[in-house]
DOLOGU-697231 format. One record per residue (C-alpha): residue number from 1; residue in one letter; chain; x, y, z. Coordinates in Angstrom, 1 decimal. Example, Ala and Ser with C-alpha at 12.3 -4.5 7.8 and 13.67 -1.06 7.14 Angstrom:
BEGIN
pt num->1; residuo->A; cadena->A; c1->12.3; c2->-4.5; c3->7.8
pt num->2; residuo->S; cadena->A; c1->13.7; c2->-1.1; c3->7.1
! end
This chain:
BEGIN
pt num->1; residuo->M; cadena->A; c1->22.3; c2->-104.7; c3->-3.7
pt num->2; residuo->T; cadena->A; c1->24.5; c2->-106.3; c3->-1.1
pt num->3; residuo->A; cadena->A; c1->22.5; c2->-107.5; c3->2.0
pt num->4; residuo->E; cadena->A; c1->23.9; c2->-105.9; c3->5.2
pt num->5; residuo->V; cadena->A; c1->25.4; c2->-108.1; c3->7.9
pt num->6; residuo->K; cadena->A; c1->23.5; c2->-107.6; c3->11.2
pt num->7; residuo->C; cadena->A; c1->25.6; c2->-110.2; c3->13.3
pt num->8; residuo->L; cadena->A; c1->29.3; c2->-111.3; c3->12.8
pt num->9; residuo->V; cadena->A; c1->30.0; c2->-114.6; c3->14.5
pt num->10; residuo->W; cadena->A; c1->33.6; c2->-115.1; c3->15.6
pt num->11; residuo->D; cadena->A; c1->35.6; c2->-118.3; c3->16.2
pt num->12; residuo->L; cadena->A; c1->37.9; c2->-117.6; c3->19.2
pt num->13; residuo->D; cadena->A; c1->41.2; c2->-119.7; c3->19.0
pt num->14; residuo->D; cadena->A; c1->43.7; c2->-118.6; c3->16.3
pt num->15; residuo->T; cadena->A; c1->40.8; c2->-116.3; c3->14.9
pt num->16; residuo->L; cadena->A; c1->40.2; c2->-113.7; c3->17.6
pt num->17; residuo->W; cadena->A; c1->43.4; c2->-114.4; c3->19.5
pt num->18; residuo->D; cadena->A; c1->46.8; c2->-116.1; c3->18.8
pt num->19; residuo->G; cadena->A; c1->46.6; c2->-119.5; c3->20.6
pt num->20; residuo->T; cadena->A; c1->44.4; c2->-122.2; c3->22.2
pt num->21; residuo->V; cadena->A; c1->42.9; c2->-121.5; c3->25.7
pt num->22; residuo->L; cadena->A; c1->42.1; c2->-125.2; c3->26.2
pt num->23; residuo->E; cadena->A; c1->45.8; c2->-126.0; c3->25.8
pt num->24; residuo->G; cadena->A; c1->46.8; c2->-123.7; c3->28.6
pt num->25; residuo->D; cadena->A; c1->47.7; c2->-120.7; c3->26.5
pt num->26; residuo->R; cadena->A; c1->46.9; c2->-117.2; c3->27.5
pt num->27; residuo->P; cadena->A; c1->46.5; c2->-116.0; c3->24.0
pt num->28; residuo->V; cadena->A; c1->46.7; c2->-112.2; c3->23.1
pt num->29; residuo->P; cadena->A; c1->44.0; c2->-111.0; c3->20.8
pt num->30; residuo->F; cadena->A; c1->45.0; c2->-110.0; c3->17.3
pt num->31; residuo->H; cadena->A; c1->45.0; c2->-106.2; c3->16.9
pt num->32; residuo->E; cadena->A; c1->43.1; c2->-106.3; c3->13.6
pt num->33; residuo->A; cadena->A; c1->40.5; c2->-108.5; c3->15.2
pt num->34; residuo->V; cadena->A; c1->39.9; c2->-106.1; c3->18.0
pt num->35; residuo->S; cadena->A; c1->40.0; c2->-103.3; c3->15.7
pt num->36; residuo->A; cadena->A; c1->37.2; c2->-104.8; c3->13.6
pt num->37; residuo->L; cadena->A; c1->35.2; c2->-105.7; c3->16.7
pt num->38; residuo->R; cadena->A; c1->35.1; c2->-102.1; c3->18.0
pt num->39; residuo->T; cadena->A; c1->34.5; c2->-100.6; c3->14.7
pt num->40; residuo->L; cadena->A; c1->31.6; c2->-102.6; c3->13.7
pt num->41; residuo->D; cadena->A; c1->30.1; c2->-102.4; c3->17.0
pt num->42; residuo->E; cadena->A; c1->30.2; c2->-98.7; c3->16.8
pt num->43; residuo->R; cadena->A; c1->28.2; c2->-99.2; c3->13.4
pt num->44; residuo->G; cadena->A; c1->25.6; c2->-101.3; c3->15.3
pt num->45; residuo->V; cadena->A; c1->26.7; c2->-104.6; c3->13.8
pt num->46; residuo->L; cadena->A; c1->26.2; c2->-107.3; c3->16.5
pt num->47; residuo->H; cadena->A; c1->29.0; c2->-109.8; c3->17.6
pt num->48; residuo->A; cadena->A; c1->28.5; c2->-113.3; c3->18.8
pt num->49; residuo->V; cadena->A; c1->30.9; c2->-116.3; c3->19.4
pt num->50; residuo->A; cadena->A; c1->30.7; c2->-119.8; c3->17.8
pt num->51; residuo->S; cadena->A; c1->33.7; c2->-121.7; c3->18.9
pt num->52; residuo->R; cadena->A; c1->35.1; c2->-125.0; c3->20.0
pt num->53; residuo->G; cadena->A; c1->36.4; c2->-125.4; c3->23.6
pt num->54; residuo->D; cadena->A; c1->35.3; c2->-125.3; c3->27.3
pt num->55; residuo->R; cadena->A; c1->32.8; c2->-122.6; c3->27.7
pt num->56; residuo->A; cadena->A; c1->33.8; c2->-121.5; c3->31.2
pt num->57; residuo->R; cadena->A; c1->37.6; c2->-121.2; c3->30.3
pt num->58; residuo->A; cadena->A; c1->36.9; c2->-119.3; c3->26.9
pt num->59; residuo->L; cadena->A; c1->34.5; c2->-116.8; c3->28.9
pt num->60; residuo->D; cadena->A; c1->37.1; c2->-116.2; c3->31.4
pt num->61; residuo->H; cadena->A; c1->39.7; c2->-115.3; c3->28.9
pt num->62; residuo->L; cadena->A; c1->37.2; c2->-113.0; c3->27.1
pt num->63; residuo->I; cadena->A; c1->36.8; c2->-111.3; c3->30.6
pt num->64; residuo->E; cadena->A; c1->40.4; c2->-111.2; c3->31.2
pt num->65; residuo->Q; cadena->A; c1->41.1; c2->-109.6; c3->27.8
pt num->66; residuo->G; cadena->A; c1->38.3; c2->-107.0; c3->28.3
pt num->67; residuo->L; cadena->A; c1->36.2; c2->-108.2; c3->25.3
pt num->68; residuo->D; cadena->A; c1->33.4; c2->-109.9; c3->26.9
pt num->69; residuo->G; cadena->A; c1->31.1; c2->-106.9; c3->26.8
pt num->70; residuo->L; cadena->A; c1->31.3; c2->-106.7; c3->23.1
pt num->71; residuo->F; cadena->A; c1->29.6; c2->-110.0; c3->22.4
pt num->72; residuo->T; cadena->A; c1->25.7; c2->-110.5; c3->22.4
pt num->73; residuo->L; cadena->A; c1->25.7; c2->-114.3; c3->22.4
pt num->74; residuo->E; cadena->A; c1->28.3; c2->-116.9; c3->23.0
pt num->75; residuo->E; cadena->A; c1->28.0; c2->-120.5; c3->21.7
pt num->76; residuo->I; cadena->A; c1->31.0; c2->-122.4; c3->22.9
pt num->77; residuo->G; cadena->A; c1->31.1; c2->-126.2; c3->22.8
pt num->78; residuo->W; cadena->A; c1->31.7; c2->-129.1; c3->20.5
pt num->79; residuo->G; cadena->A; c1->28.7; c2->-129.4; c3->18.0
pt num->80; residuo->P; cadena->A; c1->28.6; c2->-128.3; c3->14.5
pt num->81; residuo->K; cadena->A; c1->29.2; c2->-124.5; c3->14.1
pt num->82; residuo->S; cadena->A; c1->26.4; c2->-124.3; c3->11.7
pt num->83; residuo->E; cadena->A; c1->23.9; c2->-125.3; c3->14.3
pt num->84; residuo->A; cadena->A; c1->25.4; c2->-122.7; c3->16.6
pt num->85; residuo->L; cadena->A; c1->24.9; c2->-120.0; c3->14.0
pt num->86; residuo->R; cadena->A; c1->21.3; c2->-121.2; c3->13.4
pt num->87; residuo->R; cadena->A; c1->20.6; c2->-120.7; c3->17.2
pt num->88; residuo->I; cadena->A; c1->22.4; c2->-117.4; c3->17.2
pt num->89; residuo->A; cadena->A; c1->20.2; c2->-116.1; c3->14.4
pt num->90; residuo->D; cadena->A; c1->16.9; c2->-117.6; c3->16.0
pt num->91; residuo->T; cadena->A; c1->17.8; c2->-116.1; c3->19.2
pt num->92; residuo->L; cadena->A; c1->18.4; c2->-112.7; c3->17.8
pt num->93; residuo->G; cadena->A; c1->15.4; c2->-113.0; c3->15.7
pt num->94; residuo->I; cadena->A; c1->17.3; c2->-112.3; c3->12.3
pt num->95; residuo->G; cadena->A; c1->17.6; c2->-114.2; c3->9.0
pt num->96; residuo->V; cadena->A; c1->20.6; c2->-116.3; c3->8.4
pt num->97; residuo->D; cadena->A; c1->21.4; c2->-114.2; c3->5.5
pt num->98; residuo->S; cadena->A; c1->22.1; c2->-111.4; c3->7.9
pt num->99; residuo->V; cadena->A; c1->24.7; c2->-113.6; c3->9.6
pt num->100; residuo->A; cadena->A; c1->28.4; c2->-113.7; c3->8.7
pt num->101; residuo->F; cadena->A; c1->31.2; c2->-116.0; c3->10.3
pt num->102; residuo->I; cadena->A; c1->34.9; c2->-115.6; c3->10.6
pt num->103; residuo->D; cadena->A; c1->37.2; c2->-118.6; c3->11.3
pt num->104; residuo->N; cadena->A; c1->40.7; c2->-119.6; c3->10.6
pt num->105; residuo->D; cadena->A; c1->39.9; c2->-123.1; c3->9.8
pt num->106; residuo->P; cadena->A; c1->38.8; c2->-123.7; c3->6.1
pt num->107; residuo->L; cadena->A; c1->36.9; c2->-126.9; c3->7.1
pt num->108; residuo->E; cadena->A; c1->34.8; c2->-125.1; c3->9.7
pt num->109; residuo->R; cadena->A; c1->33.9; c2->-122.4; c3->7.1
pt num->110; residuo->A; cadena->A; c1->33.0; c2->-125.1; c3->4.5
pt num->111; residuo->E; cadena->A; c1->30.8; c2->-126.9; c3->6.9
pt num->112; residuo->V; cadena->A; c1->28.8; c2->-123.7; c3->7.6
pt num->113; residuo->S; cadena->A; c1->28.6; c2->-122.9; c3->3.9
pt num->114; residuo->A; cadena->A; c1->27.3; c2->-126.3; c3->3.1
pt num->115; residuo->A; cadena->A; c1->24.7; c2->-126.2; c3->5.9
pt num->116; residuo->L; cadena->A; c1->23.9; c2->-122.5; c3->5.6
pt num->117; residuo->P; cadena->A; c1->24.6; c2->-121.2; c3->2.1
pt num->118; residuo->A; cadena->A; c1->23.3; c2->-117.8; c3->2.9
pt num->119; residuo->V; cadena->A; c1->25.9; c2->-117.2; c3->5.5
pt num->120; residuo->R; cadena->A; c1->28.9; c2->-115.3; c3->4.3
pt num->121; residuo->T; cadena->A; c1->32.3; c2->-116.7; c3->5.5
pt num->122; residuo->Y; cadena->A; c1->35.7; c2->-115.1; c3->5.9
pt num->123; residuo->P; cadena->A; c1->39.1; c2->-116.4; c3->6.9
pt num->124; residuo->A; cadena->A; c1->40.7; c2->-115.1; c3->10.1
pt num->125; residuo->E; cadena->A; c1->43.4; c2->-113.0; c3->8.1
pt num->126; residuo->A; cadena->A; c1->40.4; c2->-111.0; c3->6.5
pt num->127; residuo->A; cadena->A; c1->39.7; c2->-109.4; c3->9.9
pt num->128; residuo->G; cadena->A; c1->41.4; c2->-106.3; c3->9.3
pt num->129; residuo->S; cadena->A; c1->39.5; c2->-105.6; c3->6.0
pt num->130; residuo->L; cadena->A; c1->36.0; c2->-106.4; c3->7.1
pt num->131; residuo->A; cadena->A; c1->35.0; c2->-102.8; c3->7.9
pt num->132; residuo->G; cadena->A; c1->35.6; c2->-101.8; c3->4.3
pt num->133; residuo->L; cadena->A; c1->33.4; c2->-104.4; c3->2.7
pt num->134; residuo->P; cadena->A; c1->30.1; c2->-103.2; c3->1.4
pt num->135; residuo->E; cadena->A; c1->28.1; c2->-105.6; c3->3.5
pt num->136; residuo->F; cadena->A; c1->29.4; c2->-104.0; c3->6.7
pt num->137; residuo->R; cadena->A; c1->29.0; c2->-100.6; c3->5.6
pt num->138; residuo->T; cadena->A; c1->25.7; c2->-99.9; c3->7.4
pt num->139; residuo->G; cadena->A; c1->25.2; c2->-96.2; c3->6.5
pt num->140; residuo->P; cadena->A; c1->25.3; c2->-93.3; c3->8.9
pt num->141; residuo->V; cadena->A; c1->26.1; c2->-94.0; c3->12.6
pt num->142; residuo->T; cadena->A; c1->23.1; c2->-93.2; c3->14.8
pt num->143; residuo->E; cadena->A; c1->22.8; c2->-93.2; c3->18.6
pt num->144; residuo->E; cadena->A; c1->20.6; c2->-96.2; c3->18.1
pt num->145; residuo->S; cadena->A; c1->23.1; c2->-98.2; c3->16.2
pt num->146; residuo->R; cadena->A; c1->25.6; c2->-97.4; c3->18.8
pt num->147; residuo->Q; cadena->A; c1->23.3; c2->-98.7; c3->21.5
pt num->148; residuo->R; cadena->A; c1->22.2; c2->-101.8; c3->19.4
pt num->149; residuo->R; cadena->A; c1->24.5; c2->-104.3; c3->21.5
pt num->150; residuo->L; cadena->A; c1->23.0; c2->-102.9; c3->24.7
pt num->151; residuo->L; cadena->A; c1->19.4; c2->-103.2; c3->23.3
pt num->152; residuo->Y; cadena->A; c1->19.9; c2->-106.9; c3->22.5
pt num->153; residuo->R; cadena->A; c1->21.6; c2->-107.5; c3->26.0
pt num->154; residuo->R; cadena->A; c1->18.5; c2->-106.1; c3->27.4
pt num->155; residuo->E; cadena->A; c1->16.5; c2->-108.4; c3->25.3
pt num->156; residuo->A; cadena->A; c1->18.5; c2->-111.2; c3->26.8
pt num->157; residuo->E; cadena->A; c1->17.3; c2->-110.2; c3->30.4
pt num->158; residuo->R; cadena->A; c1->13.7; c2->-110.4; c3->29.1
pt num->159; residuo->R; cadena->A; c1->14.3; c2->-113.8; c3->27.7
pt num->160; residuo->R; cadena->A; c1->15.8; c2->-115.0; c3->31.0
pt num->161; residuo->A; cadena->A; c1->12.8; c2->-113.6; c3->32.9
pt num->162; residuo->K; cadena->A; c1->10.4; c2->-115.2; c3->30.5
pt num->163; residuo->E; cadena->A; c1->12.3; c2->-118.7; c3->30.8
pt num->164; residuo->S; cadena->A; c1->11.8; c2->-118.3; c3->34.7
pt num->165; residuo->Y; cadena->A; c1->8.1; c2->-117.4; c3->34.4
pt num->166; residuo->T; cadena->A; c1->5.9; c2->-120.4; c3->35.2
pt num->167; residuo->G; cadena->A; c1->2.5; c2->-119.1; c3->33.7
pt num->168; residuo->P; cadena->A; c1->1.3; c2->-118.9; c3->30.2
pt num->169; residuo->P; cadena->A; c1->3.2; c2->-116.7; c3->27.6
pt num->170; residuo->A; cadena->A; c1->0.3; c2->-114.3; c3->27.3
pt num->171; residuo->E; cadena->A; c1->0.4; c2->-113.7; c3->31.1
pt num->172; residuo->F; cadena->A; c1->4.3; c2->-113.0; c3->30.8
pt num->173; residuo->L; cadena->A; c1->3.9; c2->-110.5; c3->28.2
pt num->174; residuo->A; cadena->A; c1->1.3; c2->-108.6; c3->30.3
pt num->175; residuo->T; cadena->A; c1->3.6; c2->-108.3; c3->33.0
pt num->176; residuo->L; cadena->A; c1->6.1; c2->-106.3; c3->30.9
pt num->177; residuo->G; cadena->A; c1->4.1; c2->-103.2; c3->30.8
pt num->178; residuo->L; cadena->A; c1->4.6; c2->-102.8; c3->27.1
pt num->179; residuo->E; cadena->A; c1->4.2; c2->-99.2; c3->25.8
pt num->180; residuo->L; cadena->A; c1->4.1; c2->-98.1; c3->22.1
pt num->181; residuo->A; cadena->A; c1->4.6; c2->-94.5; c3->21.6
pt num->182; residuo->V; cadena->A; c1->3.4; c2->-93.3; c3->18.1
pt num->183; residuo->R; cadena->A; c1->4.4; c2->-89.9; c3->16.7
pt num->184; residuo->R; cadena->A; c1->5.1; c2->-88.0; c3->13.5
pt num->185; residuo->A; cadena->A; c1->8.6; c2->-88.3; c3->12.5
pt num->186; residuo->D; cadena->A; c1->10.8; c2->-85.3; c3->12.5
pt num->187; residuo->E; cadena->A; c1->14.2; c2->-84.4; c3->11.3
pt num->188; residuo->H; cadena->A; c1->15.9; c2->-86.1; c3->14.1
pt num->189; residuo->D; cadena->A; c1->14.1; c2->-89.4; c3->13.4
pt num->190; residuo->L; cadena->A; c1->15.2; c2->-89.5; c3->9.6
pt num->191; residuo->V; cadena->A; c1->18.5; c2->-91.3; c3->9.7
pt num->192; residuo->R; cadena->A; c1->16.9; c2->-94.1; c3->12.0
pt num->193; residuo->A; cadena->A; c1->13.9; c2->-94.3; c3->9.7
pt num->194; residuo->S; cadena->A; c1->16.0; c2->-94.8; c3->6.6
pt num->195; residuo->E; cadena->A; c1->18.2; c2->-97.3; c3->8.4
pt num->196; residuo->L; cadena->A; c1->15.0; c2->-99.3; c3->9.3
pt num->197; residuo->T; cadena->A; c1->13.9; c2->-99.4; c3->5.6
pt num->198; residuo->V; cadena->A; c1->17.2; c2->-100.9; c3->4.8
pt num->199; residuo->R; cadena->A; c1->17.8; c2->-103.2; c3->7.5
pt num->200; residuo->T; cadena->A; c1->14.3; c2->-104.7; c3->8.2
pt num->201; residuo->H; cadena->A; c1->13.2; c2->-107.5; c3->5.9
pt num->202; residuo->Q; cadena->A; c1->10.9; c2->-109.9; c3->7.9
pt num->203; residuo->L; cadena->A; c1->8.5; c2->-107.5; c3->9.5
pt num->204; residuo->N; cadena->A; c1->8.2; c2->-105.3; c3->6.3
pt num->205; residuo->T; cadena->A; c1->5.1; c2->-105.1; c3->4.2
pt num->206; residuo->T; cadena->A; c1->6.6; c2->-103.9; c3->1.0
pt num->207; residuo->G; cadena->A; c1->10.4; c2->-103.9; c3->1.3
pt num->208; residuo->R; cadena->A; c1->10.7; c2->-100.4; c3->-0.2
pt num->209; residuo->T; cadena->A; c1->13.7; c2->-98.3; c3->0.9
pt num->210; residuo->Y; cadena->A; c1->13.8; c2->-94.6; c3->1.4
pt num->211; residuo->D; cadena->A; c1->16.8; c2->-92.3; c3->1.8
pt num->212; residuo->L; cadena->A; c1->16.9; c2->-89.1; c3->3.9
pt num->213; residuo->A; cadena->A; c1->15.9; c2->-86.6; c3->1.2
pt num->214; residuo->E; cadena->A; c1->12.9; c2->-89.0; c3->0.1
pt num->215; residuo->L; cadena->A; c1->11.7; c2->-89.3; c3->3.8
pt num->216; residuo->R; cadena->A; c1->12.2; c2->-85.6; c3->4.4
pt num->217; residuo->A; cadena->A; c1->10.0; c2->-84.8; c3->1.3
pt num->218; residuo->L; cadena->A; c1->7.3; c2->-87.3; c3->2.5
pt num->219; residuo->C; cadena->A; c1->7.4; c2->-85.8; c3->6.0
pt num->220; residuo->D; cadena->A; c1->6.6; c2->-82.3; c3->4.3
pt num->221; residuo->S; cadena->A; c1->3.9; c2->-83.7; c3->1.9
pt num->222; residuo->P; cadena->A; c1->0.3; c2->-82.8; c3->2.9
pt num->223; residuo->S; cadena->A; c1->-0.9; c2->-86.0; c3->1.4
pt num->224; residuo->H; cadena->A; c1->1.5; c2->-88.3; c3->3.3
pt num->225; residuo->Q; cadena->A; c1->2.0; c2->-89.1; c3->7.0
pt num->226; residuo->V; cadena->A; c1->5.3; c2->-90.7; c3->8.4
pt num->227; residuo->L; cadena->A; c1->5.1; c2->-92.2; c3->11.7
pt num->228; residuo->V; cadena->A; c1->7.8; c2->-93.8; c3->14.0
pt num->229; residuo->A; cadena->A; c1->6.9; c2->-96.0; c3->17.1
pt num->230; residuo->D; cadena->A; c1->9.1; c2->-96.3; c3->20.2
pt num->231; residuo->L; cadena->A; c1->8.6; c2->-99.2; c3->22.5
pt num->232; residuo->T; cadena->A; c1->9.4; c2->-99.5; c3->26.1
pt num->233; residuo->D; cadena->A; c1->8.6; c2->-102.0; c3->29.0
pt num->234; residuo->R; cadena->A; c1->9.8; c2->-102.5; c3->32.6
pt num->235; residuo->F; cadena->A; c1->13.2; c2->-103.5; c3->31.5
pt num->236; residuo->G; cadena->A; c1->13.7; c2->-100.3; c3->29.6
pt num->237; residuo->A; cadena->A; c1->13.6; c2->-98.9; c3->26.0
pt num->238; residuo->Y; cadena->A; c1->13.8; c2->-100.9; c3->22.9
pt num->239; residuo->G; cadena->A; c1->14.4; c2->-97.8; c3->20.9
pt num->240; residuo->T; cadena->A; c1->12.6; c2->-96.7; c3->17.7
pt num->241; residuo->V; cadena->A; c1->11.2; c2->-100.0; c3->16.4
pt num->242; residuo->G; cadena->A; c1->8.5; c2->-99.2; c3->13.9
pt num->243; residuo->L; cadena->A; c1->7.9; c2->-96.9; c3->10.9
pt num->244; residuo->A; cadena->A; c1->4.6; c2->-96.4; c3->8.9
pt num->245; residuo->L; cadena->A; c1->4.3; c2->-94.4; c3->5.7
pt num->246; residuo->T; cadena->A; c1->0.7; c2->-93.7; c3->4.7
pt num->247; residuo->E; cadena->A; c1->-0.7; c2->-91.8; c3->1.7
pt num->248; residuo->H; cadena->A; c1->-4.0; c2->-90.0; c3->2.3
pt num->249; residuo->R; cadena->A; c1->-6.2; c2->-90.0; c3->-0.9
pt num->250; residuo->E; cadena->A; c1->-9.7; c2->-88.7; c3->-1.3
pt num->251; residuo->D; cadena->A; c1->-11.6; c2->-91.7; c3->0.1
pt num->252; residuo->T; cadena->A; c1->-8.8; c2->-94.1; c3->1.3
pt num->253; residuo->S; cadena->A; c1->-5.5; c2->-94.0; c3->3.6
pt num->254; residuo->C; cadena->A; c1->-3.2; c2->-96.3; c3->1.9
pt num->255; residuo->L; cadena->A; c1->-0.3; c2->-97.8; c3->4.1
pt num->256; residuo->Q; cadena->A; c1->2.5; c2->-98.0; c3->1.5
pt num->257; residuo->L; cadena->A; c1->5.0; c2->-99.2; c3->4.0
pt num->258; residuo->L; cadena->A; c1->4.8; c2->-100.7; c3->7.6
pt num->259; residuo->L; cadena->A; c1->7.8; c2->-102.2; c3->9.2
pt num->260; residuo->L; cadena->A; c1->8.9; c2->-103.5; c3->12.8
pt num->261; residuo->S; cadena->A; c1->12.1; c2->-104.2; c3->14.2
pt num->262; residuo->C; cadena->A; c1->12.7; c2->-108.1; c3->14.4
pt num->263; residuo->R; cadena->A; c1->13.5; c2->-107.6; c3->17.9
pt num->264; residuo->V; cadena->A; c1->9.7; c2->-107.1; c3->18.8
pt num->265; residuo->M; cadena->A; c1->8.4; c2->-110.0; c3->16.6
pt num->266; residuo->S; cadena->A; c1->6.8; c2->-111.7; c3->19.7
pt num->267; residuo->R; cadena->A; c1->5.6; c2->-108.6; c3->21.5
pt num->268; residuo->G; cadena->A; c1->2.1; c2->-108.1; c3->19.8
pt num->269; residuo->V; cadena->A; c1->3.3; c2->-104.7; c3->18.4
pt num->270; residuo->G; cadena->A; c1->2.2; c2->-105.5; c3->14.9
pt num->271; residuo->P; cadena->A; c1->-1.6; c2->-105.6; c3->15.7
pt num->272; residuo->A; cadena->A; c1->-1.2; c2->-102.7; c3->18.1
pt num->273; residuo->L; cadena->A; c1->0.4; c2->-100.4; c3->15.5
pt num->274; residuo->I; cadena->A; c1->-2.1; c2->-101.6; c3->12.8
pt num->275; residuo->G; cadena->A; c1->-5.0; c2->-101.0; c3->15.1
pt num->276; residuo->H; cadena->A; c1->-3.8; c2->-97.6; c3->15.6
pt num->277; residuo->L; cadena->A; c1->-3.4; c2->-96.8; c3->12.0
pt num->278; residuo->V; cadena->A; c1->-6.9; c2->-98.2; c3->11.2
pt num->279; residuo->R; cadena->A; c1->-8.5; c2->-95.9; c3->13.8
pt num->280; residuo->D; cadena->A; c1->-6.5; c2->-92.9; c3->12.7
pt num->281; residuo->A; cadena->A; c1->-7.8; c2->-93.5; c3->9.1
pt num->282; residuo->L; cadena->A; c1->-11.5; c2->-94.1; c3->9.9
pt num->283; residuo->A; cadena->A; c1->-11.5; c2->-90.9; c3->12.2
pt num->284; residuo->T; cadena->A; c1->-10.8; c2->-88.8; c3->9.1
pt num->285; residuo->G; cadena->A; c1->-13.5; c2->-90.7; c3->7.0
pt num->286; residuo->R; cadena->A; c1->-11.2; c2->-92.7; c3->4.8
pt num->287; residuo->R; cadena->A; c1->-11.2; c2->-96.5; c3->4.3
pt num->288; residuo->P; cadena->A; c1->-7.9; c2->-98.0; c3->5.6
pt num->289; residuo->T; cadena->A; c1->-6.0; c2->-99.8; c3->2.7
pt num->290; residuo->A; cadena->A; c1->-2.6; c2->-101.3; c3->2.6
pt num->291; residuo->E; cadena->A; c1->-0.2; c2->-102.4; c3->-0.1
pt num->292; residuo->F; cadena->A; c1->1.7; c2->-105.6; c3->0.4
pt num->293; residuo->V; cadena->A; c1->4.6; c2->-106.9; c3->-1.6
pt num->294; residuo->P; cadena->A; c1->5.3; c2->-110.6; c3->-0.8
pt num->295; residuo->T; cadena->A; c1->8.9; c2->-111.7; c3->-0.4
pt num->296; residuo->E; cadena->A; c1->10.5; c2->-115.0; c3->0.9
pt num->297; residuo->V; cadena->A; c1->10.6; c2->-113.8; c3->4.6
pt num->298; residuo->N; cadena->A; c1->7.8; c2->-111.2; c3->5.1
pt num->299; residuo->R; cadena->A; c1->4.7; c2->-113.5; c3->5.2
pt num->300; residuo->V; cadena->A; c1->4.2; c2->-112.7; c3->8.9
pt num->301; residuo->M; cadena->A; c1->3.3; c2->-109.1; c3->8.0
pt num->302; residuo->L; cadena->A; c1->0.6; c2->-110.4; c3->5.7
pt num->303; residuo->V; cadena->A; c1->-0.8; c2->-112.7; c3->8.5
pt num->304; residuo->N; cadena->A; c1->-0.8; c2->-109.6; c3->10.7
pt num->305; residuo->L; cadena->A; c1->-2.8; c2->-107.5; c3->8.3
pt num->306; residuo->R; cadena->A; c1->-5.3; c2->-110.3; c3->7.7
pt num->307; residuo->F; cadena->A; c1->-5.8; c2->-110.9; c3->11.4
pt num->308; residuo->S; cadena->A; c1->-6.5; c2->-107.2; c3->11.9
pt num->309; residuo->G; cadena->A; c1->-9.3; c2->-107.2; c3->9.6
pt num->310; residuo->F; cadena->A; c1->-7.8; c2->-106.6; c3->6.1
pt num->311; residuo->E; cadena->A; c1->-8.9; c2->-108.5; c3->3.1
pt num->312; residuo->V; cadena->A; c1->-7.3; c2->-108.7; c3->-0.3
pt num->313; residuo->L; cadena->A; c1->-8.9; c2->-106.4; c3->-2.9
pt num->314; residuo->S; cadena->A; c1->-6.8; c2->-106.6; c3->-6.0
pt num->315; residuo->R; cadena->A; c1->-3.4; c2->-107.8; c3->-7.2
pt num->316; residuo->T; cadena->A; c1->-1.3; c2->-105.8; c3->-9.7
pt num->317; residuo->G; cadena->A; c1->2.0; c2->-107.5; c3->-10.5
pt num->318; residuo->D; cadena->A; c1->3.8; c2->-108.4; c3->-7.3
pt num->319; residuo->T; cadena->A; c1->1.7; c2->-106.0; c3->-5.2
pt num->320; residuo->L; cadena->A; c1->-1.4; c2->-106.8; c3->-3.2
pt num->321; residuo->L; cadena->A; c1->-4.0; c2->-104.2; c3->-2.4
pt num->322; residuo->L; cadena->A; c1->-5.9; c2->-104.9; c3->1.0
pt num->323; residuo->G; cadena->A; c1->-8.6; c2->-103.0; c3->2.5
pt num->324; residuo->Y; cadena->A; c1->-10.0; c2->-103.0; c3->6.0
pt num->325; residuo->G; cadena->A; c1->-13.2; c2->-104.9; c3->5.9
pt num->326; residuo->S; cadena->A; c1->-15.3; c2->-103.2; c3->8.5
pt num->327; residuo->A; cadena->A; c1->-16.7; c2->-99.6; c3->9.1
pt num->328; residuo->S; cadena->A; c1->-16.1; c2->-100.0; c3->12.9
pt num->329; residuo->P; cadena->A; c1->-12.7; c2->-99.3; c3->14.4
pt num->330; residuo->P; cadena->A; c1->-10.8; c2->-102.0; c3->16.3
pt num->331; residuo->P; cadena->A; c1->-10.8; c2->-101.4; c3->20.1
pt num->332; residuo->A; cadena->A; c1->-8.2; c2->-99.2; c3->21.4
pt num->333; residuo->T; cadena->A; c1->-6.7; c2->-101.9; c3->23.7
pt num->334; residuo->T; cadena->A; c1->-5.7; c2->-105.1; c3->22.2
pt num->335; residuo->G; cadena->A; c1->-3.3; c2->-107.6; c3->23.5
pt num->336; residuo->P; cadena->A; c1->-0.5; c2->-106.7; c3->26.0
pt num->337; residuo->V; cadena->A; c1->0.7; c2->-103.4; c3->24.2
pt num->338; residuo->R; cadena->A; c1->-0.8; c2->-99.9; c3->25.1
pt num->339; residuo->V; cadena->A; c1->-0.6; c2->-97.4; c3->22.4
pt num->340; residuo->V; cadena->A; c1->0.1; c2->-93.8; c3->23.2
pt num->341; residuo->C; cadena->A; c1->0.3; c2->-90.9; c3->20.8
pt num->342; residuo->R; cadena->A; c1->2.9; c2->-88.2; c3->21.1
! end
């Protein structure tokens, strides 16, 4: 299965447009490049810049061409482009295997491939064909995918606010007014829920994917519960950021999939949602259990489960079974996140 590209990083001169800004040109963007920008943005693929040149002049030209709003991050300077791509991935909270890079210069592409083999690279002349490649076919276009660039720009506002805050990080999180609304998934949630199972790798307990029909059947099943979680704070909505699939058995409530968008990795949402699931299970007289399938990137979710009071009970093949180690529910308010049920 081809991993999806979450962010396409663009070189500017002779890739996005025909000419070099630093040499005094006022280059016109290539039609194929602009078409790819807009088509992929509509699908929820983020765009960023990693280009050589003078930052101010390059940004001015992006504004002049009406393209500045399509980019989430701009890395413009003189260092290795592989380092720029790594910073972009870190800032967005995604793995480098979800990043792609387009550049007219084969030496630049080779440098990136040598330093970051997981990054897919494309020559500038491939811009017109990118939308047809499997890694850029993101499935059904949802309202959330259309808004993804705006959600990440809102996250940039939060980041700037954090950088200007002089107190401890925990105090800054407390100023955000984080609220996690947890509710049963309905028909309108299924496309986004399926999208999350395909796109989310780091904050994911089992890596299982579900299509619309499978999720619809699970929502209708009396022995299963499918929950989605929406996060908001004083800067606005993050959108639907979480999904939890639980099977209710006779004596246990088994969490078969828990995932969270990478955009909320540092918000304390994991413990808050796990705590809600634990309280919900104990209220029905069932012991909370959880399945976990380790991958190269999802260890943080095992840490979340262990710190939330789960202990390893058994292992079958690649799957760990964990159980909540207490008969007492965790406190309803933990950390900076307030959980509400809808």
